[in-house]
MARLO-329147 format. One record per atom (N, C-alpha, C): x, y, z; residue number from 0; residue in one letter. Coordinates in steps of 0.2 Angstrom, whole numbers. Example, Ala and Ser with C-alpha at 12.3 -4.5 7.8 and 13.67 -1.06 7.14 Angstrom:
<sites>
SITE,u,v,w,pos,code
SITE,66,-28,39,0,A
SITE,62,-22,39,0,A
SITE,66,-16,39,0,A
SITE,64,-11,35,1,S
SITE,68,-5,36,1,S
SITE,64,0,39,1,S
</sites>
This chain:
<sites>
SITE,u,v,w,pos,code
SITE,491,533,469,0,M
SITE,489,533,461,0,M
SITE,490,541,461,0,M
SITE,492,543,453,1,R
SITE,490,549,451,1,R
SITE,484,549,448,1,R
SITE,480,556,447,2,D
SITE,473,556,445,2,D
SITE,474,558,438,2,D
SITE,470,555,433,3,S
SITE,473,555,425,3,S
SITE,464,559,424,3,S
SITE,466,564,418,4,I
SITE,457,568,417,4,I
SITE,454,561,413,4,I
SITE,459,558,407,5,A
SITE,457,555,402,5,A
SITE,453,548,408,5,A
SITE,456,546,411,6,I
SITE,449,541,417,6,I
SITE,446,545,418,6,I
SITE,447,553,421,7,A
SITE,440,554,424,7,A
SITE,436,555,420,7,A
SITE,435,554,413,8,Y
SITE,432,557,409,8,Y
SITE,428,552,408,8,Y
SITE,433,546,407,9,K
SITE,429,539,406,9,K
SITE,424,536,412,9,K
SITE,427,538,418,10,M
SITE,421,537,422,10,M
SITE,416,540,422,10,M
SITE,416,548,423,11,A
SITE,410,552,420,11,A
SITE,407,551,415,11,A
SITE,409,547,409,12,S
SITE,406,547,404,12,S
SITE,400,539,406,12,S
SITE,404,532,410,13,I
SITE,401,528,412,13,I
SITE,395,530,417,13,I
SITE,397,536,422,14,S
SITE,391,538,428,14,S
SITE,384,538,423,14,S
SITE,387,543,418,15,Q
SITE,379,545,412,15,Q
SITE,377,540,412,15,Q
SITE,381,535,410,16,D
SITE,378,530,404,16,D
SITE,373,527,410,16,D
SITE,376,525,416,17,A
SITE,370,523,421,17,A
SITE,363,524,421,17,A
SITE,361,533,418,18,Y
SITE,356,533,418,18,Y
SITE,352,531,415,18,Y
SITE,355,527,410,19,G
SITE,350,523,404,19,G
SITE,351,528,398,19,G
SITE,356,533,397,20,N
SITE,358,539,393,20,N
SITE,364,536,388,20,N
SITE,365,530,387,21,S
SITE,371,528,386,21,S
SITE,372,528,375,21,S
SITE,377,534,373,22,K
SITE,377,535,368,22,K
SITE,384,529,365,22,K
SITE,385,526,370,23,E
SITE,391,520,366,23,E
SITE,388,513,369,23,E
SITE,390,509,365,24,K
SITE,388,501,367,24,K
SITE,393,499,372,24,K
SITE,392,497,377,25,R
SITE,399,494,382,25,R
SITE,395,487,383,25,R
SITE,401,484,384,26,Q
SITE,401,476,385,26,Q
SITE,399,476,393,26,Q
SITE,393,474,394,27,Q
SITE,390,474,400,27,Q
SITE,391,466,402,27,Q
SITE,395,465,408,28,V
SITE,395,460,411,28,V
SITE,391,458,414,28,V
SITE,386,463,418,29,D
SITE,379,462,424,29,D
SITE,377,466,425,29,D
SITE,370,466,426,30,I
SITE,368,473,431,30,I
SITE,362,471,437,30,I
SITE,363,471,441,31,I
SITE,360,472,448,31,I
SITE,356,478,450,31,I
SITE,350,474,452,32,T
SITE,346,479,454,32,T
SITE,345,477,461,32,T
SITE,341,482,466,33,S
SITE,336,481,473,33,S
SITE,334,487,474,33,S
SITE,329,485,476,34,K
SITE,324,492,479,34,K
SITE,322,491,487,34,K
SITE,324,497,487,35,I
SITE,323,501,493,35,I
SITE,318,505,494,35,I
SITE,315,503,502,36,T
SITE,308,511,503,36,T
SITE,309,515,497,36,T
SITE,304,510,493,37,N
SITE,303,515,484,37,N
SITE,309,517,482,37,N
SITE,313,514,483,38,C
SITE,319,518,478,38,C
SITE,323,512,475,38,C
SITE,326,514,470,39,W
SITE,331,505,466,39,W
SITE,336,510,468,39,W
SITE,341,503,468,40,V
SITE,348,504,468,40,V
SITE,350,499,461,40,V
SITE,354,502,457,41,K
SITE,356,500,451,41,K
SITE,365,499,451,41,K
SITE,366,494,450,42,C
SITE,374,494,448,42,C
SITE,374,490,443,42,C
SITE,379,493,439,43,Y
SITE,383,491,433,43,Y
SITE,388,487,434,43,Y
SITE,391,482,431,44,L
SITE,398,479,431,44,L
SITE,400,480,422,44,L
SITE,406,484,422,45,I
SITE,406,484,413,45,I
SITE,412,481,414,45,I
SITE,413,477,408,46,N
SITE,420,474,407,46,N
SITE,423,478,400,46,N
SITE,429,481,401,47,R
SITE,434,484,397,47,R
SITE,439,479,396,47,R
SITE,442,483,390,48,D
SITE,450,480,386,48,D
SITE,454,481,395,48,D
SITE,461,478,392,49,Y
SITE,467,479,395,49,Y
SITE,465,477,403,49,Y
SITE,460,472,406,50,G
SITE,461,468,411,50,G
SITE,457,475,415,50,G
SITE,452,478,414,51,E
SITE,448,482,419,51,E
SITE,442,480,420,51,E
SITE,440,481,425,52,L
SITE,433,479,425,52,L
SITE,431,486,429,52,L
SITE,425,489,428,53,I
SITE,421,495,431,53,I
SITE,415,495,434,53,I
SITE,416,496,440,54,V
SITE,408,494,444,54,V
SITE,407,503,444,54,V
SITE,400,504,442,55,A
SITE,396,509,441,55,A
SITE,388,508,444,55,A
SITE,389,514,449,56,F
SITE,381,513,453,56,F
SITE,378,521,449,56,F
SITE,372,519,446,57,K
SITE,367,524,444,57,K
SITE,365,528,452,57,K
SITE,366,535,448,58,G
SITE,364,540,455,58,G
SITE,358,543,455,58,G
SITE,356,549,458,59,T
SITE,348,548,458,59,T
SITE,347,557,456,59,T
SITE,340,558,454,60,T
SITE,340,567,453,60,T
SITE,339,568,461,60,T
SITE,340,577,462,61,F
SITE,340,578,468,61,F
SITE,335,578,473,61,F
SITE,330,578,470,62,S
SITE,324,578,475,62,S
SITE,323,571,477,62,S
SITE,325,565,475,63,N
SITE,324,558,477,63,N
SITE,329,558,481,63,N
SITE,336,562,481,64,L
SITE,340,563,485,64,L
SITE,339,565,491,64,L
SITE,337,569,490,65,M
SITE,335,574,497,65,M
SITE,330,569,500,65,M
SITE,325,566,497,66,E
SITE,319,559,502,66,E
SITE,325,554,503,66,E
SITE,327,552,500,67,W
SITE,332,546,503,67,W
SITE,337,548,510,67,W
SITE,340,554,509,68,L
SITE,343,555,515,68,L
SITE,337,557,522,68,L
SITE,332,560,519,69,S
SITE,328,560,525,69,S
SITE,325,555,529,69,S
SITE,324,549,522,70,N
SITE,321,545,525,70,N
SITE,324,539,532,70,N
SITE,330,539,532,71,F
SITE,333,538,537,71,F
SITE,340,542,542,71,F
SITE,343,538,546,72,S
SITE,344,543,551,72,S
SITE,350,548,549,72,S
SITE,350,554,549,73,A
SITE,356,559,549,73,A
SITE,364,555,552,73,A
SITE,360,554,559,74,L
SITE,366,551,563,74,L
SITE,369,545,558,74,L
SITE,377,547,557,75,P
SITE,379,541,556,75,P
SITE,379,534,561,75,P
SITE,378,528,557,76,V
SITE,377,521,559,76,V
SITE,385,515,560,76,V
SITE,387,512,564,77,G
SITE,391,507,564,77,G
SITE,389,502,558,77,G
SITE,394,501,556,78,D
SITE,393,494,552,78,D
SITE,394,488,556,78,D
SITE,389,484,554,79,S
SITE,389,479,557,79,S
SITE,393,473,556,79,S
SITE,396,473,549,80,L
SITE,399,467,549,80,L
SITE,409,469,549,80,L
SITE,408,474,554,81,K
SITE,415,478,554,81,K
SITE,421,478,548,81,K
SITE,417,479,545,82,V
SITE,421,480,538,82,V
SITE,424,488,537,82,V
SITE,419,491,538,83,H
SITE,420,500,539,83,H
SITE,421,502,545,83,H
SITE,427,506,545,84,E
SITE,429,509,554,84,E
SITE,425,515,551,84,E
SITE,424,517,558,85,G
SITE,421,523,558,85,G
SITE,414,523,561,85,G
SITE,408,527,556,86,C
SITE,401,527,556,86,C
SITE,400,531,550,86,C
SITE,394,528,547,87,V
SITE,391,527,540,87,V
SITE,386,531,538,87,V
SITE,381,534,534,88,H
SITE,376,536,534,88,H
SITE,371,529,533,88,H
SITE,367,528,535,89,E
SITE,364,522,535,89,E
SITE,362,521,530,89,E
SITE,358,525,527,90,G
SITE,353,524,520,90,G
SITE,358,521,515,90,G
SITE,365,524,515,91,F
SITE,369,524,509,91,F
SITE,373,517,511,91,F
SITE,373,515,518,92,L
SITE,375,507,519,92,L
SITE,372,502,518,92,L
SITE,364,503,519,93,I
SITE,357,499,517,93,I
SITE,359,498,510,93,I
SITE,359,503,506,94,A
SITE,359,502,499,94,A
SITE,364,499,498,94,A
SITE,369,498,498,95,F
SITE,377,494,497,95,F
SITE,375,487,501,95,F
SITE,373,485,505,96,N
SITE,373,480,509,96,N
SITE,367,477,504,96,N
SITE,361,480,500,97,S
SITE,357,475,496,97,S
SITE,360,471,491,97,S
SITE,364,476,487,98,V
SITE,366,473,482,98,V
SITE,376,471,483,98,V
SITE,378,469,488,99,K
SITE,385,469,491,99,K
SITE,387,461,488,99,K
SITE,382,457,490,100,D
SITE,380,448,489,100,D
SITE,382,450,480,100,D
SITE,377,451,477,101,R
SITE,378,448,470,101,R
SITE,385,451,466,101,R
SITE,385,458,469,102,I
SITE,391,462,464,102,I
SITE,398,457,467,102,I
SITE,399,454,472,103,E
SITE,404,450,473,103,E
SITE,404,444,469,103,E
SITE,398,440,469,104,K
SITE,399,435,464,104,K
SITE,399,436,459,104,K
SITE,396,442,458,105,A
SITE,400,442,450,105,A
SITE,406,447,447,105,A
SITE,411,449,453,106,L
SITE,417,451,453,106,L
SITE,421,445,450,106,L
SITE,419,439,456,107,N
SITE,423,432,458,107,N
SITE,423,430,450,107,N
SITE,416,431,447,108,K
SITE,417,427,439,108,K
SITE,421,429,435,108,K
SITE,426,434,436,109,N
SITE,429,437,432,109,N
SITE,436,440,433,109,N
SITE,438,438,438,110,L
SITE,445,438,443,110,L
SITE,449,436,440,110,L
SITE,448,429,435,111,D
SITE,453,429,430,111,D
SITE,457,433,426,111,D
SITE,450,436,423,112,T
SITE,454,440,417,112,T
SITE,455,450,422,112,T
SITE,455,448,428,113,V
SITE,455,456,428,113,V
SITE,459,459,434,113,V
SITE,463,463,431,114,Q
SITE,467,464,436,114,Q
SITE,468,472,440,114,Q
SITE,461,476,438,115,D
SITE,462,482,441,115,D
SITE,453,483,440,115,D
SITE,450,483,446,116,I
SITE,443,485,446,116,I
SITE,445,493,450,116,I
SITE,439,497,445,117,Y
SITE,437,502,448,117,Y
SITE,432,503,450,117,Y
SITE,430,510,454,118,F
SITE,422,509,455,118,F
SITE,421,517,455,118,F
SITE,414,519,454,119,T
SITE,413,526,450,119,T
SITE,406,526,452,119,T
SITE,402,533,451,120,G
SITE,396,535,453,120,G
SITE,395,541,453,120,G
SITE,388,543,453,121,H
SITE,389,550,451,121,H
SITE,381,552,457,121,H
SITE,381,559,462,122,S
SITE,378,557,467,122,S
SITE,376,553,473,122,S
SITE,369,549,475,123,R
SITE,369,543,479,123,R
SITE,373,538,474,123,R
SITE,375,539,468,124,G
SITE,380,533,466,124,G
SITE,387,531,468,124,G
SITE,388,539,469,125,G
SITE,396,540,471,125,G
SITE,398,540,479,125,G
SITE,391,541,483,126,A
SITE,392,537,491,126,A
SITE,394,530,490,126,A
SITE,387,528,486,127,I
SITE,389,518,487,127,I
SITE,394,517,485,127,I
SITE,395,521,480,128,A
SITE,404,518,476,128,A
SITE,409,517,482,128,A
SITE,410,524,486,129,V
SITE,414,524,489,129,V
SITE,414,519,495,129,V
SITE,408,514,497,130,L
SITE,406,511,502,130,L
SITE,409,503,498,130,L
SITE,407,502,493,131,A
SITE,409,498,489,131,A
SITE,418,497,490,131,A
SITE,419,502,487,132,A
SITE,428,502,486,132,A
SITE,431,499,493,132,A
SITE,428,504,499,133,D
SITE,432,501,503,133,D
SITE,432,493,506,133,D
SITE,427,493,504,134,Y
SITE,423,486,506,134,Y
SITE,426,480,503,134,Y
SITE,428,481,495,135,F
SITE,429,476,492,135,F
SITE,438,477,492,135,F
SITE,441,482,493,136,K
SITE,448,484,493,136,K
SITE,450,479,501,136,K
SITE,447,480,506,137,K
SITE,449,476,513,137,K
SITE,446,468,514,137,K
SITE,445,466,508,138,R
SITE,442,459,507,138,R
SITE,447,455,501,138,R
SITE,452,461,499,139,G
SITE,458,458,494,139,G
SITE,457,459,487,139,G
SITE,451,462,484,140,Y
SITE,451,463,477,140,Y
SITE,455,468,474,140,Y
SITE,456,468,468,141,P
SITE,461,471,468,141,P
SITE,459,478,465,141,P
SITE,457,482,470,142,V
SITE,454,489,468,142,V
SITE,459,496,468,142,V
SITE,456,496,461,143,K
SITE,463,501,458,143,K
SITE,461,511,462,143,K
SITE,454,510,460,144,C
SITE,453,518,465,144,C
SITE,447,519,464,144,C
SITE,444,525,465,145,V
SITE,435,525,468,145,V
SITE,437,534,462,145,V
SITE,430,533,457,146,Y
SITE,431,540,458,146,Y
SITE,421,543,455,146,Y
SITE,420,550,460,147,T
SITE,414,551,462,147,T
SITE,413,559,458,147,T
SITE,407,558,456,148,F
SITE,404,566,454,148,F
SITE,397,568,457,148,F
SITE,401,573,463,149,G
SITE,395,576,464,149,G
SITE,392,571,470,149,G
SITE,396,570,472,150,S
SITE,394,562,479,150,S
SITE,392,568,485,150,S
SITE,387,565,491,151,P
SITE,387,571,497,151,P
SITE,392,566,499,151,P
SITE,389,570,505,152,Q
SITE,397,564,512,152,Q
SITE,394,558,515,152,Q
SITE,398,553,513,153,V
SITE,397,546,517,153,V
SITE,397,546,524,153,V
SITE,404,547,530,154,G
SITE,405,544,535,154,G
SITE,407,552,538,154,G
SITE,408,548,546,155,D
SITE,412,553,549,155,D
SITE,419,554,550,155,D
SITE,422,558,553,156,V
SITE,429,560,553,156,V
SITE,434,553,554,156,V
SITE,433,550,558,157,K
SITE,436,541,558,157,K
SITE,435,537,551,157,K
SITE,429,538,548,158,F
SITE,428,533,543,158,F
SITE,433,535,537,158,F
SITE,431,545,536,159,S
SITE,436,548,531,159,S
SITE,443,546,534,159,S
SITE,447,546,538,160,R
SITE,456,545,540,160,R
SITE,458,539,539,160,R
SITE,453,534,540,161,Q
SITE,455,526,538,161,Q
SITE,454,523,533,161,Q
SITE,451,530,528,162,Y
SITE,450,528,520,162,Y
SITE,456,526,516,162,Y
SITE,459,521,514,163,M
SITE,464,519,512,163,M
SITE,463,520,503,163,M
SITE,457,520,498,164,V
SITE,455,517,492,164,V
SITE,458,525,490,164,V
SITE,461,526,485,165,P
SITE,462,530,480,165,P
SITE,456,534,478,165,P
SITE,456,539,480,166,H
SITE,449,544,479,166,H
SITE,449,551,477,166,H
SITE,446,551,470,167,F
SITE,446,557,466,167,F
SITE,439,559,465,167,F
SITE,439,566,468,168,R
SITE,432,566,470,168,R
SITE,430,573,466,168,R
SITE,427,572,462,169,Y
SITE,425,579,457,169,Y
SITE,417,583,458,169,Y
SITE,420,589,460,170,E
SITE,413,594,461,170,E
SITE,415,600,455,170,E
SITE,407,602,452,171,Y
SITE,407,608,449,171,Y
SITE,401,613,452,171,Y
SITE,405,619,450,172,G
SITE,403,622,450,172,G
SITE,397,627,456,172,G
SITE,389,626,455,173,R
SITE,389,629,463,173,R
SITE,383,623,465,173,R
SITE,385,618,463,174,D
SITE,383,611,466,174,D
SITE,382,610,475,174,D
SITE,376,610,476,175,I
SITE,375,608,483,175,I
SITE,377,602,487,175,I
SITE,376,597,483,176,V
SITE,375,589,487,176,V
SITE,381,589,489,176,V
SITE,388,591,487,177,P
SITE,397,587,490,177,P
SITE,394,591,498,177,P
SITE,390,597,499,178,F
SITE,389,599,505,178,F
SITE,385,594,512,178,F
SITE,383,590,508,179,L
SITE,375,586,511,179,L
SITE,379,578,516,179,L
SITE,375,576,518,180,P
SITE,370,578,525,180,P
SITE,375,586,529,180,P
SITE,369,590,528,181,D
SITE,372,597,532,181,D
SITE,372,596,538,181,D
SITE,380,600,543,182,P
SITE,381,599,550,182,P
SITE,375,601,555,182,P
SITE,370,604,552,183,S
SITE,365,607,556,183,S
SITE,359,598,557,183,S
SITE,361,595,554,184,W
SITE,356,591,554,184,W
SITE,359,585,561,184,W
SITE,365,588,563,185,G
SITE,366,585,570,185,G
SITE,371,582,570,185,G
SITE,376,581,565,186,I
SITE,383,576,564,186,I
SITE,385,579,562,186,I
SITE,395,582,561,187,V
SITE,397,582,556,187,V
SITE,401,575,553,187,V
SITE,400,577,545,188,Y
SITE,401,572,540,188,Y
SITE,407,575,540,188,Y
SITE,411,571,536,189,R
SITE,418,572,531,189,R
SITE,421,569,524,189,R
SITE,420,571,521,190,H
SITE,423,566,514,190,H
SITE,431,563,514,190,H
SITE,430,559,509,191,T
SITE,436,556,507,191,T
SITE,439,559,503,191,T
SITE,443,556,501,192,G
SITE,448,558,495,192,G
SITE,451,564,495,192,G
SITE,453,567,488,193,E
SITE,457,573,485,193,E
SITE,450,577,480,193,E
SITE,451,583,483,194,L
SITE,445,586,477,194,L
SITE,449,587,472,194,L
SITE,443,588,466,195,R
SITE,445,592,460,195,R
SITE,439,598,459,195,R
SITE,440,601,460,196,Y
SITE,435,607,460,196,Y
SITE,436,610,451,196,Y
SITE,430,609,448,197,M
SITE,429,614,444,197,M
SITE,423,620,443,197,M
SITE,425,625,442,198,D
SITE,421,633,442,198,D
SITE,415,630,433,198,D
SITE,411,634,434,199,Q
SITE,407,636,430,199,Q
SITE,411,635,421,199,Q
SITE,416,640,420,200,E
SITE,419,641,417,200,E
SITE,425,635,416,200,E
SITE,423,630,419,201,G
SITE,427,623,416,201,G
SITE,434,621,421,201,G
SITE,437,629,422,202,S
SITE,443,628,425,202,S
SITE,444,620,431,202,S
SITE,449,619,431,203,L
SITE,450,613,436,203,L
SITE,456,614,441,203,L
SITE,453,614,444,204,T
SITE,459,615,452,204,T
SITE,458,609,456,204,T
SITE,467,608,460,205,K
SITE,463,602,466,205,K
SITE,459,606,473,205,K
SITE,458,612,471,206,R
SITE,453,614,476,206,R
SITE,450,621,472,206,R
SITE,445,624,478,207,D
SITE,442,629,474,207,D
SITE,446,636,475,207,D
SITE,450,639,471,208,K
SITE,456,643,476,208,K
SITE,455,651,477,208,K
SITE,448,653,474,209,R
SITE,445,658,476,209,R
SITE,442,658,484,209,R
SITE,441,652,488,210,C
SITE,439,652,495,210,C
SITE,440,645,496,210,C
SITE,438,642,502,211,G
SITE,439,636,504,211,G
SITE,431,635,505,211,G
SITE,430,626,507,212,E
SITE,425,624,507,212,E
SITE,419,629,510,212,E
SITE,422,631,517,213,A
SITE,416,634,522,213,A
SITE,413,641,519,213,A
SITE,419,643,515,214,Q
SITE,419,651,513,214,Q
SITE,412,649,505,214,Q
SITE,415,643,502,215,R
SITE,410,643,495,215,R
SITE,401,638,498,215,R
SITE,402,635,502,216,L
SITE,395,634,505,216,L
SITE,393,639,505,216,L
SITE,396,644,507,217,A
SITE,390,651,511,217,A
SITE,390,655,506,217,A
SITE,394,655,500,218,K
SITE,394,658,496,218,K
SITE,388,656,490,218,K
SITE,387,649,491,219,I
SITE,382,646,486,219,I
SITE,374,646,492,219,I
SITE,374,646,498,220,S
SITE,367,647,501,220,S
SITE,364,654,503,220,S
SITE,370,659,503,221,D
SITE,367,665,500,221,D
SITE,365,668,495,221,D
SITE,358,667,495,222,R
SITE,354,668,491,222,R
SITE,350,675,492,222,R
SITE,352,680,485,223,D
SITE,345,687,485,223,D
SITE,339,684,487,223,D
SITE,335,686,491,224,F
SITE,328,683,492,224,F
SITE,326,684,486,224,F
SITE,325,690,481,225,A
SITE,321,691,477,225,A
SITE,323,686,471,225,A
SITE,328,681,473,226,N
SITE,333,678,464,226,N
SITE,333,673,468,226,N
SITE,330,670,473,227,W
SITE,332,665,478,227,W
SITE,329,657,473,227,W
SITE,323,657,469,228,E
SITE,320,652,464,228,E
SITE,327,652,461,228,E
SITE,327,657,456,229,E
SITE,332,657,451,229,E
SITE,339,652,452,229,E
SITE,341,655,458,230,S
SITE,348,653,463,230,S
SITE,347,644,464,230,S
SITE,344,644,467,231,F
SITE,342,637,467,231,F
SITE,343,631,463,231,F
SITE,341,633,456,232,K
SITE,339,632,449,232,K
SITE,348,631,448,232,K
SITE,350,637,448,233,E
SITE,357,636,446,233,E
SITE,361,629,449,233,E
SITE,357,628,459,234,N
SITE,362,624,460,234,N
SITE,361,616,457,234,N
SITE,354,616,456,235,L
SITE,352,610,455,235,L
SITE,355,608,446,235,L
SITE,356,613,442,236,R
SITE,358,613,435,236,R
SITE,367,609,437,236,R
SITE,370,613,440,237,D
SITE,376,609,440,237,D
SITE,376,604,445,237,D
SITE,372,599,449,238,H
SITE,373,594,450,238,H
SITE,372,588,445,238,H
SITE,370,590,439,239,K
SITE,367,586,434,239,K
SITE,374,583,431,239,K
SITE,374,575,429,240,I
SITE,380,574,427,240,I
SITE,383,575,421,240,I
SITE,378,580,416,241,D
SITE,379,580,410,241,D
SITE,385,587,410,241,D
SITE,384,591,418,242,K
SITE,388,597,417,242,K
SITE,395,595,420,242,K
SITE,395,589,423,243,Y
SITE,402,585,426,243,Y
SITE,406,584,419,243,Y
SITE,401,578,415,244,V
SITE,406,576,409,244,V
SITE,407,581,405,244,V
SITE,405,587,402,245,E
SITE,405,594,400,245,E
SITE,412,596,404,245,E
SITE,411,598,408,246,A
SITE,417,601,411,246,A
SITE,423,596,410,246,A
SITE,423,589,412,247,I
SITE,432,585,412,247,I
SITE,432,586,405,247,I
SITE,424,586,400,248,E
SITE,428,587,391,248,E
SITE,433,592,389,248,E
SITE,432,594,393,249,K
SITE,434,602,391,249,K
SITE,441,603,393,249,K
SITE,442,601,398,250,N
SITE,448,599,402,250,N
SITE,452,594,401,250,N
SITE,451,589,396,251,L
SITE,453,585,392,251,L
SITE,456,586,386,251,L
SITE,451,592,383,252,I
SITE,453,591,375,252,I
SITE,460,598,377,252,I
SITE,457,602,384,253,F
SITE,465,607,383,253,F
SITE,471,601,385,253,F
SITE,469,599,386,254,S
SITE,477,594,390,254,S
SITE,480,591,386,254,S
SITE,476,592,380,255,R
SITE,478,587,374,255,R
SITE,483,592,369,255,R
SITE,478,599,368,256,V
SITE,483,602,366,256,V
SITE,489,605,369,256,V
SITE,489,605,376,257,D
SITE,495,606,380,257,D
SITE,501,600,380,257,D
SITE,499,592,378,258,V
SITE,503,589,376,258,V
SITE,507,589,371,258,V
SITE,501,591,365,259,Y
SITE,505,593,359,259,Y
SITE,510,600,360,259,Y
SITE,507,604,361,260,R
SITE,513,610,360,260,R
SITE,520,610,365,260,R
SITE,520,604,371,261,N
SITE,524,604,374,261,N
SITE,530,600,371,261,N
SITE,525,592,368,262,E
SITE,529,589,366,262,E
SITE,532,591,357,262,E
SITE,528,595,354,263,F
SITE,532,596,347,263,F
SITE,534,603,345,263,F
SITE,529,609,348,264,L
SITE,528,614,345,264,L
SITE,533,619,347,264,L
SITE,536,615,354,265,N
SITE,542,617,359,265,N
SITE,548,618,355,265,N
SITE,550,613,350,266,Y
SITE,555,613,347,266,Y
SITE,555,614,340,266,Y
SITE,551,618,339,267,H
SITE,551,621,333,267,H
SITE,553,627,329,267,H
SITE,555,630,335,268,F
SITE,557,639,333,268,F
SITE,566,639,332,268,F
SITE,566,643,328,269,P
SITE,574,642,325,269,P
SITE,579,642,331,269,P
SITE,577,644,335,270,Q
SITE,584,643,342,270,Q
SITE,586,635,344,270,Q
SITE,578,633,341,271,D
SITE,580,627,345,271,D
SITE,584,622,339,271,D
SITE,585,624,335,272,Y
SITE,588,619,328,272,Y
SITE,597,624,330,272,Y
SITE,600,630,332,273,L
SITE,607,632,333,273,L
SITE,605,629,340,273,L
SITE,604,629,345,274,F
SITE,605,629,352,274,F
SITE,599,621,353,274,F
SITE,600,616,354,275,P
SITE,596,611,354,275,P
SITE,597,610,361,275,P
SITE,592,607,364,276,P
SITE,591,607,374,276,P
SITE,596,603,377,276,P
SITE,599,607,382,277,E
SITE,605,600,386,277,E
SITE,603,596,389,277,E
SITE,595,597,392,278,E
SITE,593,591,396,278,E
SITE,592,585,390,278,E
SITE,593,587,385,279,E
SITE,592,581,379,279,E
SITE,599,577,378,279,E
SITE,603,579,382,280,G
SITE,611,576,382,280,G
SITE,614,577,374,280,G
SITE,614,584,373,281,L
SITE,615,586,364,281,L
SITE,618,592,368,281,L
SITE,622,594,365,282,V
SITE,630,599,364,282,V
SITE,627,605,361,282,V
SITE,623,613,364,283,P
SITE,624,617,360,283,P
SITE,627,616,353,283,P
SITE,624,617,349,284,A
SITE,627,619,343,284,A
SITE,630,627,342,284,A
SITE,637,627,338,285,K
SITE,638,636,335,285,K
SITE,636,638,331,285,K
SITE,636,645,330,286,P
SITE,631,644,322,286,P
SITE,636,645,317,286,P
SITE,633,641,313,287,I
SITE,635,639,305,287,I
SITE,640,645,303,287,I
SITE,645,646,301,288,R
SITE,653,649,299,288,R
SITE,654,647,293,288,R
SITE,657,651,288,289,P
SITE,660,649,283,289,P
SITE,668,648,284,289,P
SITE,672,645,280,290,P
SITE,678,643,286,290,P
SITE,684,649,283,290,P
SITE,689,651,285,291,K
SITE,692,655,287,291,K
SITE,694,658,278,291,K
SITE,695,653,275,292,D
SITE,699,655,266,292,D
SITE,692,653,265,292,D
SITE,686,652,265,293,F
SITE,684,653,263,293,F
SITE,683,660,258,293,F
SITE,683,660,251,294,P
SITE,682,668,248,294,P
SITE,677,670,248,294,P
SITE,679,678,251,295,P
SITE,672,683,249,295,P
SITE,671,685,244,295,P
SITE,661,688,245,296,A
SITE,660,687,239,296,A
SITE,657,696,238,296,A
SITE,657,697,233,297,E
SITE,658,706,232,297,E
SITE,649,707,236,297,E
SITE,647,706,231,298,A
SITE,638,705,229,298,A
SITE,633,700,225,298,A
SITE,631,693,231,299,P
SITE,629,690,230,299,P
SITE,621,693,227,299,P
SITE,619,688,222,300,I
SITE,609,692,221,300,I
SITE,604,686,222,300,I
SITE,601,688,226,301,L
SITE,595,683,228,301,L
SITE,589,686,220,301,L
SITE,588,677,220,302,I
SITE,585,678,210,302,I
SITE,577,676,212,302,I
SITE,573,678,212,303,D
SITE,565,675,214,303,D
SITE,566,667,204,303,D
SITE,567,662,207,304,E
SITE,566,658,202,304,E
SITE,560,657,195,304,E
SITE,556,660,200,305,Q
SITE,548,661,195,305,Q
SITE,549,664,190,305,Q
SITE,552,672,191,306,D
SITE,551,675,185,306,D
SITE,557,680,185,306,D
SITE,563,677,187,307,D
SITE,569,677,188,307,D
SITE,570,685,187,307,D
SITE,565,688,192,308,K
SITE,566,694,194,308,K
SITE,572,696,202,308,K
SITE,574,700,200,309,I
SITE,582,701,208,309,I
SITE,578,702,213,309,I
SITE,576,699,218,310,V
SITE,572,699,225,310,V
SITE,579,704,228,310,V
SITE,585,702,232,311,S
SITE,588,706,235,311,S
SITE,596,708,235,311,S
SITE,599,710,235,312,N
SITE,607,708,236,312,N
SITE,608,708,243,312,N
SITE,613,703,244,313,C
SITE,616,701,251,313,C
SITE,624,703,250,313,C
SITE,626,703,257,314,Q
SITE,634,704,257,314,Q
SITE,637,700,263,314,Q
SITE,644,697,262,315,V
SITE,647,694,268,315,V
SITE,649,697,272,315,V
SITE,646,697,280,316,N
SITE,649,703,285,316,N
SITE,656,702,286,316,N
SITE,658,705,292,317,R
SITE,666,702,295,317,R
SITE,666,696,298,317,R
SITE,659,695,300,318,D
SITE,662,687,302,318,D
SITE,658,679,296,318,D
SITE,662,685,292,319,N
SITE,659,678,284,319,N
SITE,652,677,286,319,N
SITE,648,679,287,320,C
SITE,641,678,288,320,C
SITE,636,680,283,320,C
SITE,632,676,278,321,L
SITE,630,679,273,321,L
SITE,624,681,275,321,L
SITE,620,689,273,322,V
SITE,616,692,278,322,V
SITE,613,695,271,322,V
SITE,607,698,270,323,L
SITE,603,703,266,323,L
SITE,603,707,267,323,L
SITE,604,715,262,324,V
SITE,605,721,263,324,V
SITE,600,724,259,324,V
</sites>
């Protein structure tokens, strides 16, 4: 499946709505909640037109995410259900298992009208969405893909390699959460899916062209001691879902302008009328000239019809083409 900036914007907006700040009334099929170690796990099932069902997991604040990560073992654990290959973070697995059965029940109620199921989430919600998409894909549900925004890493190398769900992983600016859990915690985690990196100017690339992930992490972590507090605040600001929505919306607008320009304006220039594009199956036209027996004109005159004033004289050149003089 190919990524679509329009779908990414829709998923980011729904992930934003999961925080309870919805600007649009959506038809919600079900809302599922679970409380684990004083932290709520909330999942929204949203029924959209065109046979789609979107499962959105609510994210969390940076401080709550760090508490969540530290409350459980940093070492990935195996899945007792033997669904996820490899090992995954214990906290994310417990969170998903706490709502899994109720999500499955809600999905079963809507399978008759649903052709594609999307999973999405921001921050911790994105990590849970990765596990949910993997689980339900292997259970035979019509999982289309998963979109995550500022999601931490979920599992080890084996889990990443076996992950078969199309996953588009968006990261923004100096957001440090995608680099968590940190390798210094005792194990190497590995992201799943394809990276879509957006810098603070909103430029979207499939990776950070200025440097690799290791260099970008070093750049984010390397703070001037005198300005460490402001740098840390910048990292927190870049993790907010609002930043992701704004950056993706900017790319969506630019993409639509490019489509309009490519589809319409490219054929507006004079040469396109005299020499139509060959790839469309049209024969390039020759310049329009009068027939050979066309009587030559000595001095045609162009007249402005509004005030009957002579604008310019013109003449016929040796190719019998009318030109201004």
